[in-house]
C-alpha positions in Angstrom: 12.7 -3.2 4.5 16.5 -5.3 4.5 16.7 -3.2 7.0 13.5 -3.5 9.6 14.2 -7.1 9.1 17.8 -7.0 10.0 16.7 -5.4 13.2 14.0 -6.5 14.3 15.1 -10.3 13.0 14.3 -12.6 16.1 15.7 -16.1 16.9 13.0 -18.7 17.7 13.5 -21.6 20.7 11.2 -24.0 22.0 10.3 -22.8 24.6 9.1 -19.5 22.5 10.8 -16.5 21.0 13.5 -14.3 22.7 14.8 -10.7 21.3 18.9 -10.8 21.5 18.9 -7.2 21.8 15.8 -7.2 24.1 18.3 -5.3 27.1 21.1 -3.5 25.1 22.5 -0.6 27.2 23.3 2.3 25.0 26.5 2.5 26.9 27.6 -0.3 26.4 26.9 -1.0 22.8 29.1 3.1 22.4 31.5 1.5 24.2 31.7 -2.1 22.4 31.9 0.4 18.7 35.6 1.7 19.8 36.1 -1.7 17.9 35.9 0.0 14.5 39.0 0.8 15.7 40.9 -1.7 15.2 43.3 -3.7 13.2 42.9 -6.1 11.7 38.7 -4.9 11.8 36.5 -7.8 12.4 34.3 -7.6 9.4 31.7 -10.0 11.9 31.8 -8.5 14.9 31.7 -4.7 13.7 28.1 -5.9 11.7 26.6 -7.1 15.3 27.7 -4.0 16.2 25.8 -2.0 14.1 23.1 -3.5 14.4 23.1 -3.0 18.2 22.8 1.0 17.4 20.6 0.6 14.3 18.4 -1.5 17.1 18.4 1.5 19.6 17.9 4.1 16.6 15.2 2.3 15.4 13.4 1.5 18.8 13.7 5.7 20.4 16.8 5.5 22.3 18.2 9.0 21.9 21.9 9.8 20.7 23.7 13.1 22.1 25.1 14.6 19.0 29.0 14.3 20.6 28.0 10.3 20.7 26.4 9.8 17.6 29.2 12.0 15.7 31.7 9.6 17.8 30.5 6.8 16.3 29.6 7.7 12.9 33.4 8.6 12.5 34.4 5.2 14.1 32.1 3.5 11.1 33.7 5.7 9.1 37.0 3.0 9.0 35.3 0.2 8.4 35.3 0.9 4.4 38.6 -0.3 4.8 37.1 -3.6 4.4 35.2 -5.3 1.8 33.1 -7.5 3.2 29.7 -7.1 1.6 27.5 -7.3 5.0 29.3 -5.2 6.7 29.4 -3.0 4.0 25.8 -3.2 3.5 25.2 -2.3 7.4 27.5 0.3 6.7 25.4 2.0 4.1 22.2 1.4 6.5 23.8 3.0 9.4 24.9 6.1 7.3 21.1 6.6 6.5 20.1 5.9 9.7 22.9 8.6 11.1 22.2 11.3 8.9 20.2 13.7 10.3 22.1 12.8 13.8 25.4 13.1 13.7 27.0 16.2 12.4 30.0 16.4 9.5 28.4 13.2 7.9 29.7 14.7 4.3 32.7 13.3 5.3 32.2 9.7 3.5 30.8 11.8 0.3 34.1 10.5 -1.5 33.7 6.5 -0.3 29.9 6.7 -1.1 31.2 8.5 -4.5 33.4 6.1 -4.8 31.3 2.7 -4.4 28.9 4.3 -6.9 31.1 4.3 -9.3 32.8 1.4 -8.6 32.3 -2.0 -10.7 30.9 -4.0 -8.0 27.4 -3.6 -9.0 25.9 -5.0 -5.5 27.8 -2.0 -3.9 26.4 1.0 -6.1 22.2 0.7 -5.8 23.1 1.0 -1.6 26.0 3.7 -2.2 23.6 5.5 -4.5 21.1 5.8 -1.4 23.3 6.5 1.0 24.9 9.3 -0.8 21.2 10.9 -1.7 20.3 10.4 2.1 23.1 12.5 3.2 23.4 15.5 0.2 21.8 18.6 0.5 20.6 21.3 -2.1 23.9 22.9 -1.8 25.9 19.5 -2.3 23.3 17.8 -4.9 24.9 20.2 -7.8 28.3 18.2 -7.1 26.9 14.8 -8.1 24.3 15.6 -10.4 26.7 14.2 -13.5 26.6 10.7 -11.2 22.9 10.9 -10.4 22.2 11.3 -14.3 24.6 7.8 -15.5 22.9 6.1 -12.5 19.6 6.3 -13.3 20.1 4.9 -17.3 22.3 2.8 -15.9 21.9 -0.8 -17.4 22.0 -2.2 -14.3 18.4 -2.5 -12.9 19.0 -2.4 -9.1 21.6 0.7 -10.1 18.7 2.6 -11.9 15.8 1.9 -9.6 18.4 3.5 -6.8 18.6 6.4 -8.4 15.0 7.2 -9.5 13.4 6.1 -6.2 16.6 9.0 -4.6 15.4 11.4 -7.1 12.0 10.8 -5.6 13.0 12.1 -2.3 14.8 14.4 -3.5 12.5 16.2 -5.5 11.2 17.8 -1.4 14.2 19.6 -1.2 15.4 20.2 -4.8 13.1 20.2 -7.2 14.2 22.6 -9.4 18.0 20.0 -10.0 15.8 17.2 -10.1 13.5 18.7 -12.9 16.5 18.9 -14.7 16.7 15.3 -15.0 13.4 14.3 -17.0 15.1 13.1 -20.2 16.6 9.8 -17.9 13.4 9.1 -16.4 12.3 9.2 -19.7 14.7 7.1 -21.2 14.3 4.7 -18.1 11.0 4.3 -18.5 11.7 2.2 -21.5 13.6 0.0 -19.2 12.2 -4.0 -19.6 12.7 -4.4 -16.1 9.3 -3.6 -14.7 10.4 -1.7 -11.1 12.9 0.6 -13.3 9.6 1.5 -15.4 7.6 1.9 -12.4 9.6 4.0 -10.8 10.6 6.3 -13.2 6.6 7.2 -14.5 6.5 7.9 -10.3 9.3 10.3 -11.1 8.0 11.6 -14.3 4.5 12.1 -12.9 5.7 14.0 -9.5 7.9 15.9 -11.1 4.5 16.8 -13.8 2.4 16.8 -11.4 1.5 20.5 -10.9 0.4 20.7 -15.1 -2.3 18.7 -16.1 -2.1 19.2 -19.4 1.6 17.7 -19.0 0.0 15.1 -17.0 -2.4 14.3 -19.2 -0.1 13.9 -23.0 2.2 11.6 -20.6 -0.9 9.1 -20.1 -1.9 9.4 -23.4 2.1 8.5 -24.7 1.9 5.4 -22.7 -1.4 4.3 -23.2 -0.6 4.3 -27.2 2.9 2.7 -26.7 2.0 -0.2 -23.9 3.9 -0.6 -20.9 5.5 -3.9 -19.8 5.5 -3.1 -15.8 1.5 -4.2 -14.3 2.8 -1.9 -11.1 3.6 1.2 -13.7 0.2 0.0 -15.5 -1.3 0.2 -11.8 -0.1 4.0 -11.7 -1.4 4.9 -15.7 -4.9 3.6 -14.5 -4.4 6.3 -10.7 -3.9 8.9 -12.8 -6.2 8.6 -15.4 -9.0 8.4 -12.4 -7.5 11.4 -11.1 -8.0 13.3 -14.4 -11.6 11.8 -14.9 -12.3 13.0 -11.2 -10.8 16.5 -12.0 -12.8 16.6 -15.6 -16.7 16.1 -13.5 -16.5 12.3 -14.9 -16.7 12.9 -18.1 -17.1 9.2 -20.3 -16.3 10.6 -23.6 -12.7 10.6 -23.1 -9.6 8.7 -23.6 -8.6 8.7 -20.2 -11.7 6.7 -19.6 -11.2 4.2 -22.6 -7.6 3.3 -21.5 -8.8 2.4 -18.2 -11.2 0.2 -20.1 -9.1 -1.3 -21.7 -6.8 -2.8 -19.6 -10.1 -4.5 -18.1 -8.2 -7.3 -20.7 -4.9 -6.9 -19.5 -3.3 -10.2 -18.9 -2.3 -9.5 -14.9 -4.4 -10.1 -12.4 -3.5 -6.8 -10.4 -4.2 -4.7 -13.5 -7.6 -5.5 -14.2 -8.5 -5.5 -10.3 -6.7 -2.0 -10.6 -9.0 -0.8 -13.4 -11.9 -2.3 -11.8 -11.9 -0.8 -8.9 -11.2 3.0 -10.7 -14.1 2.5 -12.3 -16.3 1.5 -9.9 -14.4 4.3 -7.9 -15.6 6.9 -10.5 -18.3 9.8 -9.8 -22.0 9.7 -10.9 -21.1 6.4 -13.1 -23.5 4.8 -14.6 -25.3 1.3 -14.4 -23.9 0.9 -17.4 -20.5 2.1 -17.7 -19.9 -0.5 -14.3 -20.6 -3.6 -16.3 -17.4 -4.1 -18.2 -16.2 -3.8 -14.5 -18.5 -6.0 -12.6 -17.9 -8.7 -15.3 -14.1 -9.0 -14.5 -14.9 -8.8 -10.6 -17.5 -11.7 -11.6 -14.6 -13.6 -12.8 -12.8 -13.0 -9.7 -15.6 -14.4 -7.7 -14.3 -17.8 -8.6 -10.4 -17.3 -8.4 -8.9 -20.0 -6.4 -6.9 -17.5 -4.7 -8.5 -16.2 -1.8 -6.5 -12.2 -2.1 -9.0 -11.9 -5.8 -12.0 -12.8 -4.1 -11.8 -11.0 -1.2 -11.0 -8.0 -3.5 -13.8 -9.1 -5.7 -16.5 -9.6 -3.2 -15.5 -6.2 -1.5 -16.0 -4.1 -4.1 -19.1 -5.2 -5.2 -20.2 -4.6 -1.8 -19.0 -1.1 -2.6 -20.8 -1.4 -5.8 -23.8 -2.5 -4.0 -24.7 0.7 -2.0 -25.7 2.8 -4.9 -26.1 0.1 -7.5 -27.6 -2.9 -6.3 -29.3 -3.8 -9.6 -25.9 -3.9 -11.3 -24.9 -6.6 -8.7 -27.7 -8.6 -9.3 -26.2 -10.6 -12.1 -23.5 -12.2 -9.5 -25.5 -13.0 -7.1 -24.8 -17.0 -8.1 -21.2 -16.4 -7.8 -21.8 -14.4 -4.1 -24.0 -17.6 -3.1 -21.3 -19.3 -3.6 -18.5 -17.6 -1.4 -20.8 -18.3 2.1 -19.8 -21.3 2.6 -16.0 -20.2 2.0 -13.4 -21.0 4.3 -11.9 -17.7 4.6 -14.8 -16.0 7.2 -14.0 -12.3 5.9 -14.4 -13.6 2.3 -17.7 -14.8 3.5 -19.0 -12.6 5.8 -18.7 -10.1 2.6 -20.4 -12.2 0.6 -23.3 -12.2 2.5 -23.6 -8.4 3.4 -23.8 -8.0 -0.4 -26.8 -10.6 -1.2 -28.3 -8.8 1.7 -28.5 -5.3 -0.8 -29.2 -7.0 -3.8 -31.0 -10.5 -3.3 -34.7 -11.3 -3.2 -37.0 -11.5 0.4 -36.8 -15.3 -0.7 -33.0 -15.5 -0.5 -32.5 -13.6 2.3 -34.8 -16.4 4.3 -32.2 -19.2 3.6 -28.8 -16.7 4.5 -30.2 -16.4 7.6 -29.6 -19.6 8.4 -26.1 -19.8 7.2 -25.0 -16.8 9.6 -26.3 -18.4 12.1 -24.0 -21.2 11.6 -20.4 -18.9 11.9 -22.0 -15.4 13.4 -19.9 -16.9 16.3 -16.2 -16.6 14.6 -16.8 -13.8 13.0 -15.8 -9.9 14.7 -17.9 -7.7 16.0 -17.4 -5.7 13.7 -19.1 -8.0 10.4 -21.8 -8.7 12.4 -23.1 -4.7 12.9 -22.0 -4.7 9.2 -23.8 -7.9 8.4 -27.2 -6.5 10.6 -27.1 -3.1 8.5 -26.8 -4.3 5.2 -30.3 -5.9 6.3 -32.1 -2.9 7.1 -30.3 -1.2 4.0 -31.8 -4.3 2.0 -35.0 -4.7 3.8 -36.0 -0.8 3.4 -35.2 -0.7 -0.6 -37.5 -3.6 -0.2 -40.1 -2.0 1.8 -39.1 -4.3 4.8 -37.3 -3.7 7.7 -35.1 -6.5 7.9 -37.2 -8.2 10.6 -35.5 -11.7 9.5 -32.0 -11.1 11.2 -33.1 -10.2 14.5 -33.5 -13.2 16.1 -30.5 -14.4 15.2 -28.1 -11.1 14.9 -29.4 -8.3 17.2 -28.1 -10.1 20.8 -25.2 -10.6 19.2 -23.8 -7.4 17.9 -25.1 -6.1 21.8 -21.7 -4.7 23.9 -21.4 -3.4 27.3 -19.1 -0.7 25.6 -20.4 2.9 24.5 -19.3 2.1 21.0 -22.1 3.0 18.0 -24.1 -0.3 17.3 -26.4 0.1 14.2 -29.3 -1.8 15.5 -32.7 -2.2 13.6 -36.0 -1.5 15.1 -38.3 -4.3 14.1 -40.6 -3.7 11.4 -40.8 0.1 11.6 -38.0 0.5 9.3 -35.7 3.0 11.3 -32.4 2.8 12.7 -31.6 2.8 16.5 -28.1 3.7 17.7 -27.0 1.5 20.6 -25.4 4.7 22.8 -27.9 7.4 21.9 -31.5 6.1 20.7 -31.9 8.3 17.7 -33.8 7.1 15.2 -33.4 7.5 11.4 -36.2 6.5 8.5 -34.4 3.9 6.4 -34.7 6.2 3.2 -32.6 8.6 5.6 -29.7 5.9 6.3 -26.0 7.8 5.0 -24.2 5.5 3.0 -21.3 5.7 5.7 -23.6 3.5 7.8 -23.7 0.8 5.3 -20.0 0.8 4.0 -17.3 -1.9 3.5 -14.7 1.1 3.3 -13.6 0.0 7.1 -13.2 -3.7 6.9 -9.9 -4.9 7.9 -7.6 -5.8 4.4 -5.2 -8.6 4.1 -3.7 -9.8 0.5 -6.6 -8.1 -1.6 -4.1 -5.9 -4.7 -4.8 -3.0 -6.4 -5.4 0.3 -4.1 -2.9 0.4 -0.4 -0.3 -1.9 -2.2 3.0 -1.6 -3.8 1.6 1.3 -5.5 0.8 3.0 -2.9 4.2 5.5 -1.8 3.5 7.6 -5.6 0.1 8.5 -4.4 
């Protein structure tokens, strides 16, 4: 993230934004790199040149092997400077050029020195850079240093070592597997990120052994965790094991997920509720606790929580509309939400679960902001009405005059449009009709709706799955 920020940073001016690296030429930048050989070293100028090189690489500019190697060897002389900004830029350049330049292992001794040094500002970044240039044949030479870094008392160093070990698993599984004891020790850390990264490494080492994964989840479920991110990871692992068990609910794993609904962290509560909702063949009784916490989130002052809750309830309403009926009053309050995405999702959920009289009332509220939402949301509203009308023996004609004209488009995109009271679907570009009873669930699913800030799935835990 630091690298992307440095490379794509733009400077604002009264006339608008401008990119200072927009018209860079590779030849001129490589010519400037000769400044690295000068004595004394000018840290400010050298850091600026390294930024230009990183920008060119990330913009897709091709550097030849000879060009990259010459620039890399010149850059290694910058380790003589103790400027912290220049040193961090060197680490970033090493990682980016490790697959382009030749003989990059020449910096191994410098990185090892920084990795084992006393300056904690260098150690974490040095671990990442060193693991980036290390292949399977050299890994055993630094194995002792990696084990020490994993259990280091400095959180940034420990997290760097754990994440680097996770990347090394792909090429050197047998070597990294020997670091399990150190990873288990790191999993007891008081730092939330170190514990999360340690559990991620332990899971990937053991993921092919179902019994070992099950024991790991049970162990940490009993001991408790300090990291909300670690809880979210354990919930995902437990739900995956439950899916492999064909949805068996008589399991300590399901009890663990259900217990997380009472966690003090909102992200853990939502992750647990989302996991229960997505379990196959989940009954309305088993859904009840999850629906209850989602109902509470509907009245949260945080837009991200409201969005996550109403989007998940919308998914539940597809298969278990009766389970969401208890939330109708909270959903109706969200119809007037200032966030149009939340308001639209609330309406589409109510159209699936509400009564005939409530649908007519919702139509008047929809027309007030229909012009402000995207065409995708309009189609969702239309399809939700037909699905709800089909379940109640009604085709959804109340929305015909309001939404039908707004869902017509001039292109060939497939639009689902209700056809009067015939209780059938017509595809705007194909003309095919389906009875409402045969409408596929996917046709009315909100899985493709944009997620901007919803917690839980698709956020910080994504890297482990």
